[in-house]
N, C-alpha and C positions, 0 to 999 in steps of 0.2 A: 570416534563415529565410525561404524562398521558400514560402509556404503554398500558393499556387496550384499549384506544381510538386509539392509534397508530396502534395496532395489526389489527384493522378492515381494514386497508389499504393493508394488505399483504395477498391476497387471498390464496397463497400457504400454509399458515398456517392452513387453513381450513381442510387440509388433515390429521391433527393430528400428524404430525411429531414434535418432540422436536429437533429444529435445532440448535445445538451447534457446527457447522463447520464454523463459520463466519470469522475466520482468513483466511480461504481458499477463500470463496466467500459468499457475503451477498445476501439475496433474495430482490426482487425489489417490491416497492409499486406500486399500481395501477396508481399512478400519472405518474410514469416513463414509465410504459407500455403504458399508454394512449398517452403520448407525442411521443413515438416511432411510435405508430399506426397513430397519427396525421400526421407525416411526410410521412408515406407510403400511407395513404389514401387521403391526401389533396394536397401535393406539392412534389411528389416523383421525384426530379430532381437533376441535378448537381448544386452545389453552385459556385458562382463567374464566371464560364466560359461563361455562356449565359446571355441574357438580357431579357428574358421572365419572367413573373410574378412568375412562380414556382421556377425558379432559383434564383430570388431575394429573395423570401421568405425563401428558404433554406439557402442561405447565411446570411440573417438577423438572423435566428434562430441559426445557427451554430456559428456565432460570438457572439450572445447573451449568448450562453453557456460559451464561453471563458470569457466574462465579469463577469458572475456569479461566475466562478472559481476564477478569479482574486480577487474579493471582499471576497470570502470565505477564501483565504489564506492571504489576505491583501497585495497583490501585487500592487505596486504603479505605475509602468510604463507600457506603451503599449509594445507589442512584447516580453514580459517576460514569457508567457505561451505557451509552444509548445505542440501540440496534438501528441500523439504517440499511439501505440497498447496497451501499458501497461507499468508498471514501468520497466520491463525487457528491453523493447526497448528503454526506455528513458536512462537508464544506459549505454547500448550499444552505444547509440547515443553520450554520452559524451566520452566513452572509445575510440571511433573511430574518434572523431572530435576535441578532445582537445589535445594541445601539452603540455607535461610535461615529466619529467625524471623518478623520483621516487615517489611511492605513498604507502598509508597504508590503511589497512582495520582492522576490529576487528576479533576476533576468533569465532564470532557468526553470521557471514554473511550468508544470503540466497544465494543459488548458483547464483541467478541472480545479486548479488553483489560481487561474488567471481570469477566466470569463466570469465567475460569480462576483468579482470585485470591480467589474467595469463601471457599475453604476455608482461607485463611490470614487472620491478623489483618492488615487493611489499612486504612491512613489515607487520607483523600481531601483533596487540596490544592484548596481552593475558589477560584474565580476572583475577580478584581476585579469592581466593579460594572459596568464596561465590557466585561466578559467576557475581558479579557486575563489573562495569567498573573501570579498574585500572588507575587512573589518573597519578600516578608516572611513569608508563611504557609509557604511552602516552606522557608525558613531554620528555621522552628520545627519543622516535620515531620521534616526530614532528620536531626535528632539522635536521632530514635525508631526509625529503620528501618535494615535493612541491604541493601535492594533497592527501587529504583524503577522502575516501567514506565509510561512516559508516551507520549502520542501526540506525534509529531514535527510533522505538519501535520494539522489536524482535518478530518474528513469533514463535519462540521457546517456549517462556514462558511469553510474554507480557511485559518484562522489558523495561522501557524506559531510554535511556542513558541520562546523564547530558548534553544535546546538547548545551545548552546555554553557558556553561563553556568551552566545547570543542571547540565551534567556536571562542570564545573569545581568547583562547590560541593559536589556529591555526592562526587567523589573526595577533596576536602579532608576530608570526614567519613567516608571509607572505605566509602562506599556504591556498590554495583554499579548501573549504569545500563542499562536496556533501553528501546529506543525502538520504538514501532510506527511504521514508516517507510512504510506502505502508501500514504499520500497525498503523501509528500515525494520519495521516490526517483524516481518517474516525472516530476516537475515541475521539479526543480532539481538541480544538481550536489551530491551528497552524498558527502563524503570521510570515511569512517570513521576514517582515521588521523589527519586533523587535528582531528576532533571528539573523538577518544579515547573513543568510545562503547564499551561493554563488549559489548552485545548488540544486534541490531536485526533486526526482522522486515519483510518486504515481500512483495507479490504480483505474480505475473507478469501477471495478467489486467488490471491497472490501468496497465500500461506496454507496451501493444501486443502482449503475449504471450498464449499459450494459457491458458484457464482450468485449474484443477488444477495450477498451478505456483506455487511461492513459495520463499522463502529465509530462512534464519536466518543472519545473520552473527554470529560470535562471536570474542572473542579466543581465541587457541589454548589458553592456560593455563586459561581458564574452561571451554571445551568439553571439555578433557581431564578435568577434575574431575566434569563432569556425568554422572549415570547415564543409562542408556538407558531410554526411555519405551516404545518399541515395539521388539520384538526378533524376529528370524527369519532368513530366508534372506538371505545376502550381508552380514550384520553380523558374522560371525564367520570366523576362520581355520580353526578345527577344533572338533569336539565329541566327547564320549563320552556315555555314558548318565547321567553325573553332573556333568559340568562343561563349560565351553566357553572358548575362547580368542577374546576380543572383538577386532575390528579397531580401528584408530586412527579418529580423526575425519578426515573427516566420515562415513566409511562406517558406523560403529557406529550412527549415527542413521538410516540410509537403508535400512530393512528392506523386503524384498520386491521384486518386479519393479518397476522404476521407470517413470515416464512419459517413456520415451525421446523420443517424438515432441514431447511438450509442452516439454521442456527444451531439446532441439535448436531448437525453434521460439522459445523464450525467448532463446536465444543470438542467433538472427537479429534479434529485437526489440531487444536491447541493442545489437547492431552498428548497427542502424538509428538508434537514439537518440543514440549516442555523439558524432557530430559536431554535433548540434543541441541538446543538453540544456541548454547555457548560455543559450539564446534563448527557451525554452519559458515560463518564468515570467513574464517581461516581456510576451510576447505575450498570455498569459491575463489579465494585469493591465490591459492596454489595453481588452480586452473587457469586463472587470468595470466599469472606470471609465465606459465608454460607457453601460452599463445604469444604473449609479448616477446619472449626470448627467441621464439621460432618463426615469427612472421614479420616480414618487411611490408608494413602497410601503414597508411596515414591514419593515425589515431585521432579521434574525435572527442572533444571535451577534456577533462582532466586525465592526464596520462599517469595514473596511480593504480595499484592493485585493488580490485574491487570484485563485485559480483557481475559486472557488466563490461564486455569487450566491444567497444563501439569504434568502427573503423570504415575507411573507404579505400578503394583500389582505384588508381588514375585510369581514365578513359572508360570506366564502367559505372553504371548507376548502381545504387544500393539494391534496387529491385532485381536487377540482373544477377547480382552476386547471390541474393536469396534464392532466386528460382533455380540457378545452376546447382547450388548446394542441395536443394530439395530434390531435383530430378536425378542428380548424379550419385548422391550418397545418402539419401533419406535424412538429411540434417535440416532441422527447423530452426530458423532464426527470424528476426524481425527486420524489416527494411522501412525506409522513409523518414519522417520527421518524428515519429514516436509521440504524437500529441504535444510536442514542444516546438510547434511551428515558429513562435516568436523568436526563440533562440537561433534556430537555423536560418530564418529569414534575415535576422540582424547580422549574421556572419556570412550571409550570401552562399549558404550551403543548401543543397537540395535534399539532403538527408544522410543518413549512415546505415550500414549494416551492423546490426546489433546482436551479438551472442550474449545470452545471459544464463547464469548457472544457478543450480540449486543442490540440495543435499543428496540427490540421487545421480548426479553427473559424475562421470569417472575420468581418470586421467587417459584411459584408453580411448574414450570418446574425444577428449581434447587432441590426442594425437591424430586421430582420424580427421578431425576438423582442420588441423594444421596441414595435413597431407592434401586435403581437397582444396583448401584455399590456395595452396602454392600452385596447384594445377590451374586454377582460375587466373592467378597472376601471370602465368606463362602464356595464357591466351589473350591477356589485355594488350 
């Protein structure tokens, strides 16, 4: 992966910002921006609903994006990729459309994979003392539920759960598995067919795509059984004043006018990522390792190489660290609880400073980060 060559595609980097807030949102290459502009400039119309040339072109590009995403995650069947606003909406779609009794989550879930489950009886699989996944506790919990919804890779610290083993054990106990893949799909090759995962949510804005785009992958037989959560225009074939004929998946879940520009742009993002996806994770781990080898800080979460470096400095708040890096060196990171309030509160922590990497970040940026953090440590 030629990082220097790739960086030329990201005009926002010309502003001199060291952007280490990729777990929140990635920046977009010009190929994505150009594709979005193509829609608005050349065929700015509704897809599917009309029969003129612009409409047909919009529908073609919109569905081509779905095909690109299917290939990207190795989805084998038609109808198994549903377009949503983001991973949050995808998770809510399942929570409001799928019938089950009891379910389980881990103790490190983003609020988007915690709050939708409050209305159900939900068990929490607590982590080991080193914050890694506790398979023994999971083995006890799995016998008491019929659905689990776990984070694939944590936005807290970049830790990736042993999802293949988790799915295997769950299926041996006839338990449905949903994964929050928002931090996994952009950073490593995720093959839903090999994993045999039942449902998975992910967001476009974390993988070079526009905000307001996301996906729910689901096995066709499960999606077919799910009820609709939001219903309206383009979810039905026909209606009368008393009944309606619902479309098949994925369209029965995609109510109303769609974000055509956004998903066409997401298709361009996936096309950009496809040839380099196998190299991104190793690149990020090299940057993490450089920071870990050269900074004496308090690590937060699992202390292993990943795409996220989450840390604290004694006598300083995470917000102070972030503000100083921004003002002194134009380095952008995240601070606070990262929407994982439950985890931080249970550990009596007020948050962490979080540097997160992506394909366009360089070792020179990592070196500058280390230099600036050392200055902050000296001031603490």
